[in-house]
LUMLUMTOR-330013 format. One record per residue (C-alpha): chain; x, y, z; residue number from 1; residue in one letter. Coordinates in steps of 0.25 Angstrom, whole numbers, plus 5000, padded with zeros to 4 digits. Layout:
! LUMLUMTOR-330013
<pt "A" <X Y Z> NUM "A"> ...
END
This chain:
! LUMLUMTOR-330013
<pt "A" <5480 5469 5723> 1 "M"> <pt "A" <5475 5461 5711> 2 "R"> <pt "A" <5464 5455 5719> 3 "D"> <pt "A" <5458 5468 5724> 4 "F"> <pt "A" <5459 5474 5710> 5 "F"> <pt "A" <5451 5462 5705> 6 "I"> <pt "A" <5441 5463 5715> 7 "I"> <pt "A" <5440 5478 5712> 8 "L"> <pt "A" <5438 5475 5698> 9 "C"> <pt "A" <5426 5465 5700> 10 "F"> <pt "A" <5420 5475 5709> 11 "L"> <pt "A" <5422 5488 5699> 12 "F"> <pt "A" <5416 5480 5688> 13 "V"> <pt "A" <5404 5474 5696> 14 "Q"> <pt "A" <5399 5487 5702> 15 "F"> <pt "A" <5402 5496 5689> 16 "N"> <pt "A" <5400 5488 5676> 17 "Y"> <pt "A" <5393 5474 5680> 18 "G"> <pt "A" <5402 5461 5681> 19 "Q"> <pt "A" <5404 5450 5671> 20 "E"> <pt "A" <5405 5436 5675> 21 "I"> <pt "A" <5411 5424 5667> 22 "A"> <pt "A" <5411 5410 5664> 23 "T"> <pt "A" <5424 5402 5666> 24 "L"> <pt "A" <5429 5396 5653> 25 "K"> <pt "A" <5438 5384 5658> 26 "Y"> <pt "A" <5446 5373 5653> 27 "K"> <pt "A" <5445 5358 5654> 28 "G"> <pt "A" <5433 5355 5643> 29 "G"> <pt "A" <5421 5358 5654> 30 "G"> <pt "A" <5410 5367 5647> 31 "D"> <pt "A" <5412 5380 5655> 32 "W"> <pt "A" <5403 5387 5645> 33 "Y"> <pt "A" <5391 5378 5649> 34 "S"> <pt "A" <5378 5386 5654> 35 "N"> <pt "A" <5380 5398 5645> 36 "P"> <pt "A" <5367 5405 5649> 37 "T"> <pt "A" <5370 5404 5664> 38 "A"> <pt "A" <5378 5416 5668> 39 "L"> <pt "A" <5370 5426 5658> 40 "P"> <pt "A" <5358 5421 5667> 41 "N"> <pt "A" <5363 5422 5679> 42 "L"> <pt "A" <5368 5435 5676> 43 "I"> <pt "A" <5355 5440 5672> 44 "S"> <pt "A" <5348 5434 5685> 45 "F"> <pt "A" <5359 5441 5694> 46 "S"> <pt "A" <5358 5455 5688> 47 "N"> <pt "A" <5344 5455 5688> 48 "Q"> <pt "A" <5342 5449 5702> 49 "N"> <pt "A" <5354 5453 5711> 50 "I"> <pt "A" <5358 5465 5703> 51 "K"> <pt "A" <5371 5460 5699> 52 "T"> <pt "A" <5378 5468 5686> 53 "K"> <pt "A" <5384 5457 5679> 54 "I"> <pt "A" <5387 5457 5664> 55 "S"> <pt "A" <5377 5448 5655> 56 "S"> <pt "A" <5390 5444 5648> 57 "Q"> <pt "A" <5396 5432 5654> 58 "V"> <pt "A" <5411 5430 5650> 59 "K"> <pt "A" <5420 5418 5649> 60 "E"> <pt "A" <5433 5418 5656> 61 "V"> <pt "A" <5444 5408 5657> 62 "A"> <pt "A" <5451 5403 5670> 63 "P"> <pt "A" <5464 5409 5666> 64 "D"> <pt "A" <5458 5422 5659> 65 "D"> <pt "A" <5462 5435 5667> 66 "P"> <pt "A" <5449 5440 5664> 67 "E"> <pt "A" <5443 5431 5674> 68 "I"> <pt "A" <5446 5442 5684> 69 "F"> <pt "A" <5435 5450 5678> 70 "D"> <pt "A" <5424 5442 5682> 71 "F"> <pt "A" <5419 5441 5697> 72 "P"> <pt "A" <5412 5428 5694> 73 "Y"> <pt "A" <5416 5416 5685> 74 "I"> <pt "A" <5406 5405 5683> 75 "Y"> <pt "A" <5412 5391 5679> 76 "M"> <pt "A" <5403 5380 5674> 77 "T"> <pt "A" <5403 5366 5666> 78 "G"> <pt "A" <5402 5351 5665> 79 "H"> <pt "A" <5415 5347 5663> 80 "G"> <pt "A" <5430 5348 5665> 81 "N"> <pt "A" <5437 5360 5670> 82 "V"> <pt "A" <5452 5363 5670> 83 "F"> <pt "A" <5460 5375 5676> 84 "F"> <pt "A" <5474 5377 5670> 85 "S"> <pt "A" <5484 5384 5679> 86 "E"> <pt "A" <5482 5397 5673> 87 "N"> <pt "A" <5467 5395 5676> 88 "D"> <pt "A" <5469 5392 5690> 89 "I"> <pt "A" <5478 5403 5693> 90 "E"> <pt "A" <5469 5414 5686> 91 "N"> <pt "A" <5457 5408 5692> 92 "L"> <pt "A" <5462 5406 5706> 93 "R"> <pt "A" <5467 5422 5705> 94 "E"> <pt "A" <5454 5425 5701> 95 "Y"> <pt "A" <5446 5419 5711> 96 "L"> <pt "A" <5456 5424 5723> 97 "L"> <pt "A" <5455 5438 5717> 98 "S"> <pt "A" <5440 5439 5718> 99 "G"> <pt "A" <5433 5431 5708> 100 "G"> <pt "A" <5423 5420 5708> 101 "F"> <pt "A" <5421 5407 5701> 102 "L"> <pt "A" <5407 5400 5701> 103 "H"> <pt "A" <5409 5385 5697> 104 "I"> <pt "A" <5395 5379 5693> 105 "D"> <pt "A" <5395 5365 5690> 106 "D"> <pt "A" <5387 5362 5679> 107 "N"> <pt "A" <5387 5347 5681> 108 "Y"> <pt "A" <5401 5340 5678> 109 "G"> <pt "A" <5411 5351 5683> 110 "L"> <pt "A" <5412 5346 5696> 111 "D"> <pt "A" <5421 5334 5694> 112 "E"> <pt "A" <5431 5345 5686> 113 "Y"> <pt "A" <5431 5357 5695> 114 "I"> <pt "A" <5436 5352 5708> 115 "H"> <pt "A" <5450 5349 5703> 116 "K"> <pt "A" <5451 5363 5696> 117 "E"> <pt "A" <5446 5370 5709> 118 "L"> <pt "A" <5458 5362 5717> 119 "E"> <pt "A" <5467 5368 5706> 120 "K"> <pt "A" <5462 5381 5709> 121 "L"> <pt "A" <5461 5381 5723> 122 "F"> <pt "A" <5470 5370 5728> 123 "P"> <pt "A" <5469 5376 5743> 124 "E"> <pt "A" <5454 5377 5743> 125 "K"> <pt "A" <5442 5369 5743> 126 "K"> <pt "A" <5428 5370 5738> 127 "L"> <pt "A" <5419 5373 5750> 128 "E"> <pt "A" <5404 5370 5750> 129 "E"> <pt "A" <5396 5383 5752> 130 "L"> <pt "A" <5386 5381 5763> 131 "P"> <pt "A" <5370 5387 5761> 132 "A"> <pt "A" <5374 5398 5769> 133 "S"> <pt "A" <5385 5404 5760> 134 "H"> <pt "A" <5381 5417 5755> 135 "P"> <pt "A" <5381 5414 5742> 136 "I"> <pt "A" <5368 5406 5743> 137 "F"> <pt "A" <5361 5418 5750> 138 "S"> <pt "A" <5368 5432 5746> 139 "N"> <pt "A" <5355 5435 5737> 140 "Y"> <pt "A" <5346 5423 5734> 141 "F"> <pt "A" <5345 5413 5745> 142 "K"> <pt "A" <5349 5399 5743> 143 "F"> <pt "A" <5348 5393 5758> 144 "P"> <pt "A" <5352 5379 5753> 145 "N"> <pt "A" <5364 5384 5746> 146 "G"> <pt "A" <5366 5381 5731> 147 "L"> <pt "A" <5354 5377 5723> 148 "P"> <pt "A" <5353 5365 5714> 149 "K"> <pt "A" <5350 5368 5700> 150 "I"> <pt "A" <5352 5356 5693> 151 "H"> <pt "A" <5352 5342 5698> 152 "E"> <pt "A" <5365 5336 5692> 153 "H"> <pt "A" <5369 5324 5700> 154 "D"> <pt "A" <5358 5328 5711> 155 "G"> <pt "A" <5368 5332 5721> 156 "K"> <pt "A" <5366 5345 5730> 157 "P"> <pt "A" <5370 5358 5725> 158 "A"> <pt "A" <5383 5363 5731> 159 "Q"> <pt "A" <5392 5376 5731> 160 "A"> <pt "A" <5406 5376 5734> 161 "F"> <pt "A" <5416 5388 5735> 162 "G"> <pt "A" <5431 5391 5737> 163 "I"> <pt "A" <5434 5403 5745> 164 "Y"> <pt "A" <5446 5411 5748> 165 "E"> <pt "A" <5444 5416 5762> 166 "G"> <pt "A" <5429 5420 5763> 167 "D"> <pt "A" <5428 5422 5748> 168 "R"> <pt "A" <5420 5412 5739> 169 "L"> <pt "A" <5428 5413 5726> 170 "L"> <pt "A" <5423 5400 5719> 171 "L"> <pt "A" <5410 5393 5719> 172 "L"> <pt "A" <5407 5379 5714> 173 "Y"> <pt "A" <5392 5376 5712> 174 "T"> <pt "A" <5391 5360 5711> 175 "Y"> <pt "A" <5377 5353 5708> 176 "E"> <pt "A" <5369 5364 5706> 177 "S"> <pt "A" <5372 5370 5692> 178 "D"> <pt "A" <5369 5385 5693> 179 "L"> <pt "A" <5372 5388 5679> 180 "G"> <pt "A" <5361 5378 5673> 181 "N"> <pt "A" <5351 5386 5681> 182 "G"> <pt "A" <5357 5399 5676> 183 "W"> <pt "A" <5354 5395 5662> 184 "E"> <pt "A" <5344 5398 5653> 185 "D"> <pt "A" <5331 5391 5658> 186 "K"> <pt "A" <5328 5384 5644> 187 "N"> <pt "A" <5342 5377 5646> 188 "I"> <pt "A" <5339 5369 5658> 189 "H"> <pt "A" <5325 5370 5660> 190 "N"> <pt "A" <5327 5373 5675> 191 "D"> <pt "A" <5315 5378 5683> 192 "P"> <pt "A" <5315 5392 5685> 193 "E"> <pt "A" <5317 5390 5701> 194 "E"> <pt "A" <5329 5382 5698> 195 "V"> <pt "A" <5335 5393 5689> 196 "R"> <pt "A" <5332 5404 5698> 197 "Q"> <pt "A" <5339 5396 5709> 198 "K"> <pt "A" <5352 5395 5700> 199 "A"> <pt "A" <5351 5410 5696> 200 "L"> <pt "A" <5350 5415 5710> 201 "K"> <pt "A" <5361 5406 5715> 202 "M"> <pt "A" <5369 5411 5704> 203 "G"> <pt "A" <5365 5425 5708> 204 "A"> <pt "A" <5369 5423 5722> 205 "N"> <pt "A" <5383 5419 5718> 206 "I"> <pt "A" <5385 5431 5709> 207 "L"> <pt "A" <5379 5441 5721> 208 "F"> <pt "A" <5389 5434 5730> 209 "Y"> <pt "A" <5401 5437 5721> 210 "I"> <pt "A" <5398 5452 5718> 211 "F"> <pt "A" <5395 5454 5732> 212 "T"> <pt "A" <5406 5446 5740> 213 "K"> 
END
């Protein structure tokens, strides 16, 4: 019953008042607050180009905060250590299984820490690589080769991984791409406009996937 109520609240707020999204304020010492202009720019791009109705105000929410259920999309990024407490795990797991969505975007340095926390979060599930044919790469803007490469980092190919509950993608992990850097103000990383557009379009696809799934 609670699952149905949470999903109903998501839909009611989305279609009647616009929706809010949030950044995950996690423990462990990692810089969860990095890329502060990323989500505001993505929201602006998405509202203008795919007609979402997302509030321009980006909230911050901790994994154990009951208010996490107010947000259909939570963004997590950073370069360093991550730690989820037992309370974090319990609340975040319930949030995801009840209809929420977590997007973890490696900002270079997060990868070595996040895997052990995901094993705590879903010990019975494994990250699965998303094929280029997954609808998240073609539901609005087309990415026939899958996740675009935005920043070089270690020169590895960009990869997208997910955790599913049945057929539903409830967690997305973008690796060796750094979409958030591409969403930031142009003068921060001096990315070519073509690269920034790829990042913003891919981000818009993720939001479109969440709000229409």
